[in-house]
C-alpha positions in Angstrom: 94.1 96.6 80.6 93.1 93.3 82.8 94.2 93.5 86.3 94.4 90.7 88.4 94.0 90.7 92.0 96.8 89.6 94.2 97.9 86.9 96.3 97.0 86.0 99.8 99.9 87.8 100.9 99.3 91.3 99.4 95.5 90.7 100.6 97.1 90.2 104.2 99.2 93.0 103.8 96.3 95.1 102.5 94.6 94.3 105.7 97.1 95.3 107.7 97.2 98.6 106.1 93.8 99.1 106.7 93.9 98.5 110.0 97.0 100.8 110.6 95.4 103.3 108.6 91.9 103.1 110.9 90.0 102.0 107.8 89.4 98.7 109.7 85.0 98.6 109.8 84.1 95.8 112.7 86.3 93.2 114.4 84.9 89.6 113.6 85.7 86.3 115.2 87.9 85.9 112.4 89.9 88.5 112.9 89.8 91.9 111.4 87.2 92.2 108.7 87.0 95.5 106.6 84.1 96.7 104.2 84.3 94.4 100.8 84.4 97.6 98.6 87.3 99.2 100.2 89.7 96.1 100.7 88.8 95.8 96.4 89.2 99.6 96.0 92.6 99.1 97.9 93.5 96.0 95.5 92.6 97.8 92.5 95.1 100.4 93.6 97.5 97.8 94.3 97.2 95.9 90.9 97.4 99.4 89.2 100.4 100.6 91.1 102.2 97.4 90.6 101.5 98.0 86.3 102.8 101.2 86.6 106.3 100.1 88.4 106.3 97.4 85.7 105.4 99.2 82.7 104.7 102.7 83.3 101.4 104.7 83.5 100.0 107.1 81.0 97.2 109.0 81.7 94.7 107.3 80.3 95.7 104.3 82.7 95.5 106.0 85.5 92.2 107.8 84.7 91.0 104.1 84.6 92.6 103.6 87.7 90.3 105.9 89.7 87.5 105.1 87.8 87.7 101.4 89.0 88.7 102.5 92.4 85.3 104.7 92.1 83.1 101.8 91.3 84.3 99.2 94.0 83.5 102.0 96.5 80.0 102.8 94.5 79.1 99.6 95.6 78.9 100.9 99.6 75.3 100.5 101.3 74.4 104.0 102.6 75.7 102.6 106.1 79.2 101.7 104.7 79.0 105.4 103.0 78.4 107.0 106.1 81.2 105.5 107.8 83.4 106.1 105.1 82.4 109.7 104.9 83.2 109.5 108.8 86.3 107.7 108.0 87.6 110.7 105.7 86.6 113.3 108.1 88.8 111.6 110.9 91.8 111.7 108.3 91.0 115.2 106.8 90.9 116.6 110.2 94.8 115.2 111.3 96.1 116.0 107.8 98.2 119.0 106.7 95.8 121.1 106.5 97.0 121.9 102.4 95.5 118.2 101.9 92.4 118.7 104.3 90.0 119.4 101.1 91.4 117.4 98.5 90.8 114.3 101.3 87.2 115.6 101.9 86.3 116.0 98.0 87.7 112.3 97.3 84.2 111.1 97.3 83.0 113.4 95.0 86.1 113.3 92.3 85.8 109.6 92.2 81.8 110.0 91.3 80.5 108.5 94.2 76.7 109.5 95.1 76.7 110.3 98.6 
């Protein structure tokens, strides 16, 4: 299955979501800038979920989605990986205790080497 990248409007919405979630990596002269790999991973999820709504999703498609996200996140350089881990830790610390370990284990679950 081939996923098309969302429209500019959806990219803008994804940027806003990243800003709200605290995944913004820096502020540039052109506004909010996020690490490309994080945005690509988020866009992969958005595209896949849109297809899931339209066509339903089986376990094979779900696995492909997780692999796509893992691939995009695995493109991070060492400093981005460190920042990603710090963001996950910050999110986990404020999450429901039942979800904290799951959040911390997301990189490992997605096959990302740290």
